All heavy atoms as a GROMACS GRO file, in nm:
protein
  581
    1SER      N    1   0.588  -1.050  -2.064
    1SER     CA    2   0.608  -1.141  -2.191
    1SER      C    3   0.554  -1.279  -2.152
    1SER      O    4   0.471  -1.334  -2.226
    1SER     CB    5   0.751  -1.164  -2.223
    1SER     OG    6   0.767  -1.251  -2.313
    2LEU      N    7   0.570  -1.331  -2.035
    2LEU     CA    8   0.511  -1.458  -1.993
    2LEU      C    9   0.361  -1.448  -1.984
    2LEU      O   10   0.299  -1.540  -2.029
    2LEU     CB   11   0.573  -1.512  -1.866
    2LEU     CG   12   0.719  -1.566  -1.863
    2LEU    CD1   13   0.770  -1.580  -1.727
    2LEU    CD2   14   0.724  -1.684  -1.951
    3GLU      N   15   0.313  -1.332  -1.920
    3GLU     CA   16   0.165  -1.323  -1.902
    3GLU      C   17   0.111  -1.318  -2.041
    3GLU      O   18   0.003  -1.388  -2.059
    3GLU     CB   19   0.138  -1.193  -1.828
    3GLU     CG   20   0.173  -1.203  -1.686
    3GLU     CD   21   0.131  -1.077  -1.607
    3GLU    OE1   22   0.060  -1.000  -1.662
    3GLU    OE2   23   0.184  -1.060  -1.493
    4ASN      N   24   0.168  -1.247  -2.134
    4ASN     CA   25   0.102  -1.242  -2.267
    4ASN      C   26   0.105  -1.377  -2.335
    4ASN      O   27   0.006  -1.416  -2.405
    4ASN     CB   28   0.188  -1.134  -2.352
    4ASN     CG   29   0.117  -1.112  -2.484
    4ASN    OD1   30   0.004  -1.089  -2.494
    4ASN    ND2   31   0.194  -1.118  -2.588
    5SER      N   32   0.216  -1.452  -2.320
    5SER     CA   33   0.207  -1.590  -2.380
    5SER      C   34   0.099  -1.677  -2.323
    5SER      O   35   0.036  -1.754  -2.402
    5SER     CB   36   0.350  -1.655  -2.341
    5SER     OG   37   0.451  -1.586  -2.404
    6TYR      N   38   0.071  -1.672  -2.182
    6TYR     CA   39  -0.031  -1.750  -2.136
    6TYR      C   40  -0.170  -1.700  -2.169
    6TYR      O   41  -0.268  -1.778  -2.185
    6TYR     CB   42  -0.017  -1.775  -1.992
    6TYR     CG   43   0.094  -1.875  -1.954
    6TYR    CD1   44   0.224  -1.829  -1.920
    6TYR    CD2   45   0.075  -2.006  -1.984
    6TYR    CE1   46   0.313  -1.911  -1.886
    6TYR    CE2   47   0.179  -2.102  -1.956
    6TYR     CZ   48   0.300  -2.048  -1.909
    6TYR     OH   49   0.405  -2.143  -1.893
    7ARG      N   50  -0.186  -1.570  -2.190
    7ARG     CA   51  -0.309  -1.511  -2.243
    7ARG      C   52  -0.345  -1.563  -2.378
    7ARG      O   53  -0.456  -1.577  -2.417
    7ARG     CB   54  -0.315  -1.364  -2.227
    7ARG     CG   55  -0.321  -1.308  -2.090
    7ARG     CD   56  -0.348  -1.156  -2.093
    7ARG     NE   57  -0.355  -1.113  -1.950
    7ARG     CZ   58  -0.261  -1.043  -1.893
    7ARG    NH1   59  -0.148  -1.014  -1.948
    7ARG    NH2   60  -0.286  -1.005  -1.763
    8SER      N   61  -0.239  -1.571  -2.452
    8SER     CA   62  -0.265  -1.605  -2.592
    8SER      C   63  -0.272  -1.740  -2.626
    8SER      O   64  -0.318  -1.792  -2.740
    8SER     CB   65  -0.152  -1.538  -2.681
    8SER     OG   66  -0.034  -1.607  -2.659
    9VAL      N   67  -0.260  -1.836  -2.528
    9VAL     CA   68  -0.274  -1.987  -2.552
    9VAL      C   69  -0.408  -2.012  -2.609
    9VAL      O   70  -0.427  -2.103  -2.686
    9VAL     CB   71  -0.248  -2.059  -2.417
    9VAL    CG1   72  -0.295  -2.196  -2.427
    9VAL    CG2   73  -0.090  -2.059  -2.382
   10ASN      N   74  -0.521  -1.943  -2.559
   10ASN     CA   75  -0.657  -1.980  -2.601
   10ASN      C   76  -0.675  -1.932  -2.742
   10ASN      O   77  -0.782  -1.959  -2.795
   10ASN     CB   78  -0.754  -1.921  -2.500
   10ASN     CG   79  -0.750  -1.977  -2.374
   10ASN    OD1   80  -0.732  -2.107  -2.357
   10ASN    ND2   81  -0.747  -1.901  -2.268
   11ASP      N   82  -0.584  -1.863  -2.810
   11ASP     CA   83  -0.612  -1.805  -2.938
   11ASP      C   84  -0.596  -1.904  -3.049
   11ASP      O   85  -0.643  -1.876  -3.165
   11ASP     CB   86  -0.511  -1.682  -2.964
   11ASP     CG   87  -0.555  -1.569  -2.874
   11ASP    OD1   88  -0.652  -1.566  -2.808
   11ASP    OD2   89  -0.460  -1.478  -2.861
   12SER      N   90  -0.536  -2.021  -3.026
   12SER     CA   91  -0.523  -2.115  -3.134
   12SER      C   92  -0.528  -2.258  -3.083
   12SER      O   93  -0.479  -2.293  -2.974
   12SER     CB   94  -0.393  -2.094  -3.210
   12SER     OG   95  -0.283  -2.162  -3.147
   13PRO      N   96  -0.590  -2.355  -3.158
   13PRO     CA   97  -0.607  -2.485  -3.116
   13PRO      C   98  -0.461  -2.550  -3.094
   13PRO      O   99  -0.447  -2.626  -3.014
   13PRO     CB  100  -0.674  -2.554  -3.236
   13PRO     CG  101  -0.761  -2.434  -3.295
   13PRO     CD  102  -0.670  -2.325  -3.280
   14GLY      N  103  -0.364  -2.521  -3.185
   14GLY     CA  104  -0.236  -2.574  -3.176
   14GLY      C  105  -0.173  -2.535  -3.042
   14GLY      O  106  -0.097  -2.615  -2.975
   15ALA      N  107  -0.174  -2.403  -3.006
   15ALA     CA  108  -0.124  -2.364  -2.874
   15ALA      C  109  -0.194  -2.426  -2.750
   15ALA      O  110  -0.125  -2.466  -2.666
   15ALA     CB  111  -0.141  -2.215  -2.867
   16LEU      N  112  -0.318  -2.448  -2.757
   16LEU     CA  113  -0.392  -2.522  -2.653
   16LEU      C  114  -0.344  -2.658  -2.651
   16LEU      O  115  -0.326  -2.713  -2.538
   16LEU     CB  116  -0.546  -2.517  -2.678
   16LEU     CG  117  -0.619  -2.389  -2.627
   16LEU    CD1  118  -0.766  -2.401  -2.672
   16LEU    CD2  119  -0.608  -2.379  -2.479
   17GLU      N  120  -0.336  -2.722  -2.767
   17GLU     CA  121  -0.291  -2.864  -2.764
   17GLU      C  122  -0.148  -2.874  -2.703
   17GLU      O  123  -0.128  -2.968  -2.631
   17GLU     CB  124  -0.290  -2.916  -2.910
   17GLU     CG  125  -0.242  -3.057  -2.920
   17GLU     CD  126  -0.220  -3.096  -3.061
   17GLU    OE1  127  -0.202  -3.008  -3.152
   17GLU    OE2  128  -0.247  -3.216  -3.095
   18GLY      N  129  -0.062  -2.792  -2.749
   18GLY     CA  130   0.073  -2.789  -2.693
   18GLY      C  131   0.084  -2.760  -2.540
   18GLY      O  132   0.159  -2.835  -2.465
   19PHE      N  133   0.000  -2.670  -2.495
   19PHE     CA  134  -0.004  -2.640  -2.353
   19PHE      C  135  -0.049  -2.767  -2.275
   19PHE      O  136   0.020  -2.805  -2.173
   19PHE     CB  137  -0.097  -2.523  -2.331
   19PHE     CG  138  -0.107  -2.492  -2.178
   19PHE    CD1  139  -0.021  -2.414  -2.110
   19PHE    CD2  140  -0.218  -2.546  -2.113
   19PHE    CE1  141  -0.039  -2.386  -1.986
   19PHE    CE2  142  -0.228  -2.523  -1.962
   19PHE     CZ  143  -0.140  -2.447  -1.908
   20TYR      N  144  -0.168  -2.828  -2.312
   20TYR     CA  145  -0.217  -2.932  -2.232
   20TYR      C  146  -0.136  -3.056  -2.256
   20TYR      O  147  -0.126  -3.140  -2.164
   20TYR     CB  148  -0.365  -2.955  -2.266
   20TYR     CG  149  -0.454  -2.861  -2.201
   20TYR    CD1  150  -0.517  -2.758  -2.282
   20TYR    CD2  151  -0.459  -2.844  -2.064
   20TYR    CE1  152  -0.595  -2.663  -2.217
   20TYR    CE2  153  -0.532  -2.754  -2.009
   20TYR     CZ  154  -0.606  -2.646  -2.082
   20TYR     OH  155  -0.674  -2.565  -2.029
   21LEU      N  156  -0.063  -3.078  -2.369
   21LEU     CA  157   0.024  -3.189  -2.387
   21LEU      C  158   0.138  -3.178  -2.282
   21LEU      O  159   0.176  -3.284  -2.223
   21LEU     CB  160   0.076  -3.202  -2.528
   21LEU     CG  161   0.180  -3.319  -2.560
   21LEU    CD1  162   0.109  -3.449  -2.520
   21LEU    CD2  163   0.231  -3.311  -2.699
   22THR      N  164   0.196  -3.058  -2.269
   22THR     CA  165   0.294  -3.033  -2.180
   22THR      C  166   0.252  -3.068  -2.030
   22THR      O  167   0.325  -3.126  -1.949
   22THR     CB  168   0.349  -2.890  -2.182
   22THR    OG1  169   0.395  -2.866  -2.320
   22THR    CG2  170   0.460  -2.859  -2.080
   23GLN      N  171   0.125  -3.028  -2.000
   23GLN     CA  172   0.078  -3.058  -1.859
   23GLN      C  173   0.069  -3.207  -1.848
   23GLN      O  174   0.111  -3.257  -1.734
   23GLN     CB  175  -0.066  -3.003  -1.845
   23GLN     CG  176  -0.072  -2.856  -1.855
   23GLN     CD  177   0.014  -2.783  -1.746
   23GLN    OE1  178  -0.011  -2.800  -1.631
   23GLN    NE2  179   0.104  -2.708  -1.792
   24ILE      N  180   0.030  -3.282  -1.948
   24ILE     CA  181   0.020  -3.430  -1.931
   24ILE      C  182   0.163  -3.480  -1.909
   24ILE      O  183   0.186  -3.577  -1.820
   24ILE     CB  184  -0.040  -3.490  -2.055
   24ILE    CG1  185  -0.199  -3.455  -2.053
   24ILE    CG2  186  -0.029  -3.641  -2.061
   24ILE    CD1  187  -0.265  -3.485  -2.187
   25LEU      N  188   0.255  -3.440  -1.993
   25LEU     CA  189   0.386  -3.490  -1.985
   25LEU      C  190   0.456  -3.456  -1.847
   25LEU      O  191   0.540  -3.532  -1.789
   25LEU     CB  192   0.470  -3.435  -2.091
   25LEU     CG  193   0.442  -3.489  -2.222
   25LEU    CD1  194   0.522  -3.415  -2.341
   25LEU    CD2  195   0.458  -3.638  -2.244
   26LEU      N  196   0.415  -3.346  -1.785
   26LEU     CA  197   0.461  -3.306  -1.653
   26LEU      C  198   0.393  -3.370  -1.539
   26LEU      O  199   0.432  -3.356  -1.420
   26LEU     CB  200   0.465  -3.160  -1.639
   26LEU     CG  201   0.559  -3.072  -1.723
   26LEU    CD1  202   0.530  -2.933  -1.715
   26LEU    CD2  203   0.701  -3.103  -1.688
   27GLY      N  204   0.285  -3.437  -1.572
   27GLY     CA  205   0.211  -3.514  -1.468
   27GLY      C  206   0.121  -3.414  -1.376
   27GLY      O  207   0.103  -3.455  -1.270
   28ARG      N  208   0.083  -3.311  -1.437
   28ARG     CA  209  -0.003  -3.216  -1.357
   28ARG      C  210  -0.109  -3.158  -1.449
   28ARG      O  211  -0.105  -3.187  -1.572
   28ARG     CB  212   0.082  -3.092  -1.307
   28ARG     CG  213   0.136  -3.016  -1.414
   28ARG     CD  214   0.236  -2.903  -1.352
   28ARG     NE  215   0.281  -2.816  -1.458
   28ARG     CZ  216   0.378  -2.725  -1.448
   28ARG    NH1  217   0.417  -2.714  -1.336
   28ARG    NH2  218   0.407  -2.652  -1.545
   29PHE      N  219  -0.206  -3.100  -1.392
   29PHE     CA  220  -0.309  -3.042  -1.478
   29PHE      C  221  -0.347  -2.898  -1.416
   29PHE      O  222  -0.405  -2.888  -1.318
   29PHE     CB  223  -0.436  -3.130  -1.477
   29PHE     CG  224  -0.538  -3.079  -1.572
   29PHE    CD1  225  -0.531  -3.089  -1.720
   29PHE    CD2  226  -0.646  -2.999  -1.524
   29PHE    CE1  227  -0.620  -3.035  -1.803
   29PHE    CE2  228  -0.735  -2.941  -1.618
   29PHE     CZ  229  -0.729  -2.958  -1.745
   30VAL      N  230  -0.306  -2.800  -1.488
   30VAL     CA  231  -0.353  -2.666  -1.450
   30VAL      C  232  -0.389  -2.596  -1.574
   30VAL      O  233  -0.345  -2.637  -1.690
   30VAL     CB  234  -0.239  -2.581  -1.379
   30VAL    CG1  235  -0.198  -2.637  -1.250
   30VAL    CG2  236  -0.112  -2.571  -1.464
   31THR      N  237  -0.473  -2.494  -1.568
   31THR     CA  238  -0.519  -2.427  -1.692
   31THR      C  239  -0.426  -2.306  -1.724
   31THR      O  240  -0.348  -2.273  -1.632
   31THR     CB  241  -0.665  -2.376  -1.677
   31THR    OG1  242  -0.659  -2.271  -1.565
   31THR    CG2  243  -0.764  -2.485  -1.639
   32PRO      N  244  -0.431  -2.260  -1.838
   32PRO     CA  245  -0.347  -2.144  -1.866
   32PRO      C  246  -0.382  -2.024  -1.770
   32PRO      O  247  -0.290  -1.950  -1.734
   32PRO     CB  248  -0.380  -2.112  -2.009
   32PRO     CG  249  -0.429  -2.232  -2.064
   32PRO     CD  250  -0.496  -2.305  -1.955
   33GLN      N  251  -0.511  -2.010  -1.742
   33GLN     CA  252  -0.557  -1.908  -1.636
   33GLN      C  253  -0.487  -1.928  -1.503
   33GLN      O  254  -0.437  -1.835  -1.443
   33GLN     CB  255  -0.713  -1.909  -1.624
   33GLN     CG  256  -0.754  -1.795  -1.538
   33GLN     CD  257  -0.713  -1.662  -1.582
   33GLN    OE1  258  -0.715  -1.627  -1.711
   33GLN    NE2  259  -0.692  -1.567  -1.498
   34GLN      N  260  -0.481  -2.055  -1.457
   34GLN     CA  261  -0.422  -2.079  -1.333
   34GLN      C  262  -0.273  -2.045  -1.335
   34GLN      O  263  -0.210  -1.994  -1.234
   34GLN     CB  264  -0.436  -2.220  -1.285
   34GLN     CG  265  -0.571  -2.259  -1.256
   34GLN     CD  266  -0.609  -2.405  -1.240
   34GLN    OE1  267  -0.564  -2.488  -1.316
   34GLN    NE2  268  -0.682  -2.446  -1.134
   35VAL      N  269  -0.208  -2.079  -1.446
   35VAL     CA  270  -0.065  -2.043  -1.456
   35VAL      C  271  -0.046  -1.896  -1.457
   35VAL      O  272   0.044  -1.838  -1.386
   35VAL     CB  273   0.000  -2.105  -1.596
   35VAL    CG1  274   0.143  -2.060  -1.606
   35VAL    CG2  275  -0.004  -2.258  -1.584
   36LEU      N  276  -0.129  -1.832  -1.522
   36LEU     CA  277  -0.123  -1.676  -1.513
   36LEU      C  278  -0.139  -1.618  -1.378
   36LEU      O  279  -0.074  -1.522  -1.346
   36LEU     CB  280  -0.226  -1.627  -1.617
   36LEU     CG  281  -0.235  -1.474  -1.640
   36LEU    CD1  282  -0.111  -1.419  -1.688
   36LEU    CD2  283  -0.357  -1.445  -1.739
   37GLU      N  284  -0.231  -1.674  -1.310
   37GLU     CA  285  -0.260  -1.625  -1.171
   37GLU      C  286  -0.145  -1.645  -1.084
   37GLU      O  287  -0.102  -1.566  -1.001
   37GLU     CB  288  -0.389  -1.700  -1.120
   37GLU     CG  289  -0.519  -1.646  -1.176
   37GLU     CD  290  -0.636  -1.738  -1.142
   37GLU    OE1  291  -0.623  -1.824  -1.062
   37GLU    OE2  292  -0.735  -1.705  -1.197
   38ASN      N  293  -0.078  -1.773  -1.114
   38ASN     CA  294   0.040  -1.795  -1.039
   38ASN      C  295   0.166  -1.704  -1.063
   38ASN      O  296   0.228  -1.655  -0.979
   38ASN     CB  297   0.093  -1.934  -1.056
   38ASN     CG  298  -0.002  -2.045  -0.997
   38ASN    OD1  299  -0.077  -2.006  -0.902
   38ASN    ND2  300   0.007  -2.163  -1.041
   39LEU      N  301   0.173  -1.669  -1.192
   39LEU     CA  302   0.274  -1.563  -1.233
   39LEU      C  303   0.245  -1.433  -1.170
   39LEU      O  304   0.340  -1.357  -1.120
   39LEU     CB  305   0.264  -1.554  -1.380
   39LEU     CG  306   0.341  -1.665  -1.462
   39LEU    CD1  307   0.317  -1.640  -1.613
   39LEU    CD2  308   0.490  -1.650  -1.434
   40GLN      N  309   0.120  -1.399  -1.168
   40GLN     CA  310   0.088  -1.257  -1.114
   40GLN      C  311   0.114  -1.253  -0.962
   40GLN      O  312   0.111  -1.155  -0.903
   40GLN     CB  313  -0.063  -1.234  -1.152
   40GLN     CG  314  -0.067  -1.206  -1.302
   40GLN     CD  315  -0.219  -1.193  -1.342
   40GLN    OE1  316  -0.304  -1.243  -1.286
   40GLN    NE2  317  -0.233  -1.120  -1.456
   41ALA      N  318   0.116  -1.380  -0.900
   41ALA     CA  319   0.128  -1.375  -0.753
   41ALA      C  320   0.276  -1.360  -0.709
   41ALA      O  321   0.311  -1.342  -0.588
   41ALA     CB  322   0.068  -1.509  -0.697
   42VAL      N  323   0.364  -1.372  -0.814
   42VAL     CA  324   0.515  -1.353  -0.774
   42VAL      C  325   0.542  -1.215  -0.728
   42VAL      O  326   0.492  -1.119  -0.794
   42VAL     CB  327   0.596  -1.400  -0.893
   42VAL    CG1  328   0.742  -1.374  -0.868
   42VAL    CG2  329   0.572  -1.546  -0.927
   43THR      N  330   0.606  -1.194  -0.617
   43THR     CA  331   0.645  -1.063  -0.575
   43THR      C  332   0.796  -1.051  -0.587
   43THR      O  333   0.876  -1.148  -0.598
   43THR     CB  334   0.603  -1.043  -0.426
   43THR    OG1  335   0.668  -1.140  -0.348
   43THR    CG2  336   0.449  -1.066  -0.415
   44LYS      N  337   0.845  -0.933  -0.569
   44LYS     CA  338   0.990  -0.910  -0.566
   44LYS      C  339   1.052  -0.972  -0.452
   44LYS      O  340   1.162  -1.037  -0.456
   44LYS     CB  341   1.011  -0.751  -0.543
   44LYS     CG  342   1.158  -0.714  -0.535
   44LYS     CD  343   1.188  -0.564  -0.509
   44LYS     CE  344   1.318  -0.537  -0.482
   44LYS     NZ  345   1.340  -0.386  -0.452
   45GLU      N  346   0.986  -0.980  -0.329
   45GLU     CA  347   1.032  -1.047  -0.215
   45GLU      C  348   1.062  -1.206  -0.246
   45GLU      O  349   1.153  -1.259  -0.199
   45GLU     CB  350   0.946  -1.023  -0.095
   45GLU     CG  351   0.950  -0.882  -0.050
   45GLU     CD  352   0.866  -0.779  -0.138
   45GLU    OE1  353   0.770  -0.820  -0.215
   45GLU    OE2  354   0.894  -0.657  -0.125
   46LYS      N  355   0.964  -1.255  -0.312
   46LYS     CA  356   0.968  -1.403  -0.345
   46LYS      C  357   1.085  -1.424  -0.438
   46LYS      O  358   1.159  -1.530  -0.425
   46LYS     CB  359   0.845  -1.456  -0.409
   46LYS     CG  360   0.733  -1.461  -0.307
   46LYS     CD  361   0.597  -1.510  -0.376
   46LYS     CE  362   0.483  -1.516  -0.281
   46LYS     NZ  363   0.360  -1.563  -0.346
   47VAL      N  364   1.110  -1.335  -0.535
   47VAL     CA  365   1.219  -1.356  -0.626
   47VAL      C  366   1.359  -1.335  -0.546
   47VAL      O  367   1.446  -1.418  -0.562
   47VAL     CB  368   1.211  -1.256  -0.742
   47VAL    CG1  369   1.342  -1.248  -0.826
   47VAL    CG2  370   1.084  -1.283  -0.826
   48VAL      N  371   1.368  -1.245  -0.458
   48VAL     CA  372   1.482  -1.224  -0.385
   48VAL      C  373   1.504  -1.347  -0.307
   48VAL      O  374   1.626  -1.397  -0.280
   48VAL     CB  375   1.479  -1.096  -0.300
   48VAL    CG1  376   1.587  -1.082  -0.195
   48VAL    CG2  377   1.473  -0.970  -0.393
   49GLN      N  378   1.402  -1.394  -0.233
   49GLN     CA  379   1.422  -1.507  -0.148
   49GLN      C  380   1.471  -1.632  -0.228
   49GLN      O  381   1.557  -1.703  -0.188
   49GLN     CB  382   1.284  -1.545  -0.080
   49GLN     CG  383   1.289  -1.661   0.018
   49GLN     CD  384   1.150  -1.681   0.081
   49GLN    OE1  385   1.055  -1.630   0.039
   49GLN    NE2  386   1.145  -1.767   0.178
   50ALA      N  387   1.406  -1.652  -0.340
   50ALA     CA  388   1.458  -1.767  -0.430
   50ALA      C  389   1.590  -1.744  -0.478
   50ALA      O  390   1.668  -1.848  -0.485
   50ALA     CB  391   1.362  -1.780  -0.550
   51ALA      N  392   1.640  -1.624  -0.514
   51ALA     CA  393   1.769  -1.601  -0.551
   51ALA      C  394   1.870  -1.624  -0.450
   51ALA      O  395   1.986  -1.670  -0.474
   51ALA     CB  396   1.778  -1.454  -0.610
   52LYS      N  397   1.840  -1.610  -0.319
   52LYS     CA  398   1.926  -1.631  -0.210
   52LYS      C  399   1.966  -1.778  -0.198
   52LYS      O  400   2.066  -1.815  -0.134
   52LYS     CB  401   1.878  -1.575  -0.076
   52LYS     CG  402   1.882  -1.419  -0.085
   52LYS     CD  403   1.826  -1.376   0.055
   52LYS     CE  404   1.834  -1.216   0.052
   52LYS     NZ  405   1.781  -1.160   0.174
   53THR      N  406   1.880  -1.867  -0.256
   53THR     CA  407   1.901  -2.010  -0.238
   53THR      C  408   1.992  -2.067  -0.355
   53THR      O  409   2.043  -2.184  -0.340
   53THR     CB  410   1.771  -2.092  -0.243
   53THR    OG1  411   1.713  -2.083  -0.368
   53THR    CG2  412   1.682  -2.036  -0.134
   54LEU      N  413   2.026  -1.987  -0.448
   54LEU     CA  414   2.115  -2.025  -0.560
   54LEU      C  415   2.251  -2.046  -0.510
   54LEU      O  416   2.309  -1.971  -0.438
   54LEU     CB  417   2.113  -1.930  -0.678
   54LEU     CG  418   1.972  -1.920  -0.740
   54LEU    CD1  419   1.974  -1.803  -0.856
   54LEU    CD2  420   1.916  -2.045  -0.798
   55ARG      N  421   2.321  -2.161  -0.555
   55ARG     CA  422   2.458  -2.182  -0.530
   55ARG      C  423   2.534  -2.213  -0.659
   55ARG      O  424   2.480  -2.281  -0.747
   55ARG     CB  425   2.475  -2.306  -0.434
   55ARG     CG  426   2.404  -2.289  -0.300
   55ARG     CD  427   2.477  -2.183  -0.218
   55ARG     NE  428   2.407  -2.156  -0.097
   55ARG     CZ  429   2.331  -2.058  -0.064
   55ARG    NH1  430   2.326  -1.955  -0.154
   55ARG    NH2  431   2.279  -2.043   0.060
   56LEU      N  432   2.659  -2.165  -0.666
   56LEU     CA  433   2.741  -2.186  -0.782
   56LEU      C  434   2.766  -2.341  -0.795
   56LEU      O  435   2.787  -2.418  -0.698
   56LEU     CB  436   2.876  -2.125  -0.769
   56LEU     CG  437   2.975  -2.141  -0.889
   56LEU    CD1  438   2.917  -2.092  -1.016
   56LEU    CD2  439   3.104  -2.083  -0.855
   57ASP      N  440   2.743  -2.396  -0.913
   57ASP     CA  441   2.757  -2.541  -0.934
   57ASP      C  442   2.878  -2.580  -1.033
   57ASP      O  443   2.942  -2.657  -1.001
   57ASP     CB  444   2.621  -2.591  -0.987
   57ASP     CG  445   2.629  -2.740  -1.023
   57ASP    OD1  446   2.641  -2.822  -0.925
   57ASP    OD2  447   2.624  -2.775  -1.144
   58THR      N  448   2.886  -2.499  -1.139
   58THR     CA  449   2.981  -2.533  -1.233
   58THR      C  450   3.050  -2.401  -1.289
   58THR      O  451   2.984  -2.301  -1.309
   58THR     CB  452   2.915  -2.607  -1.356
   58THR    OG1  453   2.843  -2.724  -1.300
   58THR    CG2  454   3.013  -2.656  -1.465
   59VAL      N  455   3.170  -2.411  -1.321
   59VAL     CA  456   3.249  -2.305  -1.374
   59VAL      C  457   3.302  -2.353  -1.508
   59VAL      O  458   3.370  -2.457  -1.512
   59VAL     CB  459   3.360  -2.247  -1.285
   59VAL    CG1  460   3.432  -2.144  -1.363
   59VAL    CG2  461   3.301  -2.203  -1.158
   60TYR      N  462   3.281  -2.272  -1.613
   60TYR     CA  463   3.326  -2.315  -1.745
   60TYR      C  464   3.443  -2.216  -1.784
   60TYR      O  465   3.417  -2.093  -1.757
   60TYR     CB  466   3.223  -2.312  -1.855
   60TYR     CG  467   3.115  -2.418  -1.837
   60TYR    CD1  468   2.994  -2.392  -1.766
   60TYR    CD2  469   3.137  -2.532  -1.897
   60TYR    CE1  470   2.907  -2.493  -1.750
   60TYR    CE2  471   3.044  -2.640  -1.878
   60TYR     CZ  472   2.927  -2.616  -1.807
   60TYR     OH  473   2.833  -2.722  -1.787
   61PHE      N  474   3.540  -2.248  -1.843
   61PHE     CA  475   3.641  -2.175  -1.913
   61PHE      C  476   3.627  -2.184  -2.060
   61PHE      O  477   3.653  -2.292  -2.121
   61PHE     CB  478   3.785  -2.208  -1.859
   61PHE     CG  479   3.797  -2.181  -1.712
   61PHE    CD1  480   3.788  -2.280  -1.625
   61PHE    CD2  481   3.827  -2.054  -1.675
   61PHE    CE1  482   3.811  -2.260  -1.486
   61PHE    CE2  483   3.847  -2.034  -1.539
   61PHE     CZ  484   3.838  -2.136  -1.440
   62LEU      N  485   3.596  -2.082  -2.125
   62LEU     CA  486   3.579  -2.083  -2.272
   62LEU      C  487   3.716  -2.039  -2.332
   62LEU      O  488   3.765  -1.934  -2.290
   62LEU     CB  489   3.471  -1.992  -2.316
   62LEU     CG  490   3.328  -2.024  -2.253
   62LEU    CD1  491   3.230  -1.923  -2.314
   62LEU    CD2  492   3.292  -2.165  -2.299
   63THR      N  493   3.751  -2.115  -2.427
   63THR     CA  494   3.880  -2.075  -2.496
   63THR      C  495   3.845  -2.072  -2.649
   63THR      O  496   3.746  -2.140  -2.701
   63THR     CB  497   3.985  -2.173  -2.473
   63THR    OG1  498   3.948  -2.311  -2.525
   63THR    CG2  499   4.025  -2.181  -2.328
   64SER      N  500   3.937  -2.009  -2.728
   64SER     CA  501   3.914  -2.013  -2.871
   64SER      C  502   3.976  -2.128  -2.933
   64SER      O  503   4.052  -2.200  -2.870
   64SER     CB  504   3.974  -1.879  -2.925
   64SER     OG  505   4.108  -1.886  -2.918
   65GLN      N  506   3.939  -2.168  -3.059
   65GLN     CA  507   4.009  -2.272  -3.111
   65GLN      C  508   4.148  -2.255  -3.130
   65GLN      O  509   4.233  -2.354  -3.125
   65GLN     CB  510   3.936  -2.293  -3.258
   65GLN     CG  511   3.797  -2.341  -3.240
   65GLN     CD  512   3.738  -2.371  -3.387
   65GLN    OE1  513   3.787  -2.327  -3.492
   65GLN    NE2  514   3.616  -2.425  -3.389
   66ASP      N  515   4.194  -2.137  -3.144
   66ASP     CA  516   4.348  -2.110  -3.148
   66ASP      C  517   4.413  -2.157  -3.026
   66ASP      O  518   4.518  -2.206  -3.035
   66ASP     CB  519   4.365  -1.961  -3.177
   66ASP     CG  520   4.325  -1.912  -3.321
   66ASP    OD1  521   4.308  -1.996  -3.404
   66ASP    OD2  522   4.297  -1.786  -3.338
   67ASP      N  523   4.351  -2.131  -2.906
   67ASP     CA  524   4.410  -2.159  -2.781
   67ASP      C  525   4.419  -2.319  -2.771
   67ASP      O  526   4.506  -2.375  -2.732
   67ASP     CB  527   4.321  -2.119  -2.669
   67ASP     CG  528   4.335  -1.968  -2.644
   67ASP    OD1  529   4.422  -1.899  -2.693
   67ASP    OD2  530   4.239  -1.913  -2.574
   68GLU      N  531   4.318  -2.388  -2.824
   68GLU     CA  532   4.321  -2.538  -2.819
   68GLU      C  533   4.430  -2.586  -2.910
   68GLU      O  534   4.495  -2.690  -2.881
   68GLU     CB  535   4.193  -2.595  -2.865
   68GLU     CG  536   4.074  -2.560  -2.770
   68GLU     CD  537   3.935  -2.607  -2.822
   68GLU    OE1  538   3.937  -2.686  -2.926
   68GLU    OE2  539   3.832  -2.570  -2.764
   69ARG      N  540   4.458  -2.536  -3.032
   69ARG     CA  541   4.560  -2.586  -3.118
   69ARG      C  542   4.690  -2.556  -3.056
   69ARG      O  543   4.787  -2.640  -3.070
   69ARG     CB  544   4.553  -2.509  -3.248
   69ARG     CG  545   4.442  -2.554  -3.332
   69ARG     CD  546   4.447  -2.496  -3.473
   69ARG     NE  547   4.308  -2.484  -3.530
   69ARG     CZ  548   4.241  -2.376  -3.585
   69ARG    NH1  549   4.309  -2.272  -3.593
   69ARG    NH2  550   4.126  -2.394  -3.627
   70SER      N  551   4.719  -2.440  -2.985
   70SER     CA  552   4.841  -2.414  -2.927
   70SER      C  553   4.880  -2.511  -2.808
   70SER      O  554   4.989  -2.537  -2.777
   70SER     CB  555   4.855  -2.265  -2.893
   70SER     OG  556   4.766  -2.247  -2.779
   71GLU      N  557   4.776  -2.568  -2.738
   71GLU     CA  558   4.791  -2.654  -2.631
   71GLU      C  559   4.830  -2.792  -2.679
   71GLU      O  560   4.914  -2.855  -2.606
   71GLU     CB  561   4.667  -2.660  -2.545
   71GLU     CG  562   4.636  -2.539  -2.470
   71GLU     CD  563   4.500  -2.541  -2.390
   71GLU    OE1  564   4.453  -2.662  -2.380
   71GLU    OE2  565   4.463  -2.448  -2.331
   72THR      N  566   4.798  -2.828  -2.791
   72THR     CA  567   4.822  -2.962  -2.846
   72THR      C  568   4.961  -2.963  -2.904
   72THR      O  569   5.006  -3.076  -2.936
   72THR     CB  570   4.718  -3.018  -2.940
   72THR    OG1  571   4.705  -2.932  -3.042
   72THR    CG2  572   4.583  -3.033  -2.871
   73LYS      N  573   5.014  -2.853  -2.940
   73LYS     CA  574   5.155  -2.856  -3.008
   73LYS      C  575   5.263  -2.872  -2.908
   73LYS      O  576   5.260  -2.847  -2.798
   73LYS     CB  577   5.174  -2.724  -3.096
   73LYS     CG  578   5.068  -2.720  -3.203
   73LYS     CD  579   5.098  -2.591  -3.284
   73LYS     CE  580   4.994  -2.591  -3.400
   73LYS     NZ  581   5.014  -2.469  -3.485
   0.00000   0.00000   0.00000
């Protein structure tokens, strides 16, 4: 899906404009082709290695509106 998105950037002037505007805002300059090549260089091992660096940061407890009303009574 990501590869297809970057391949299709060149299909419309609006998509190109959006892509390069984002590059400017991020303070970098890479072409859609370079992004595509970087995506294709990702391996399963690199994903596993990156996943091992993740740490739990926040835990949310979701409650229904009914639960909130009963707590305030």
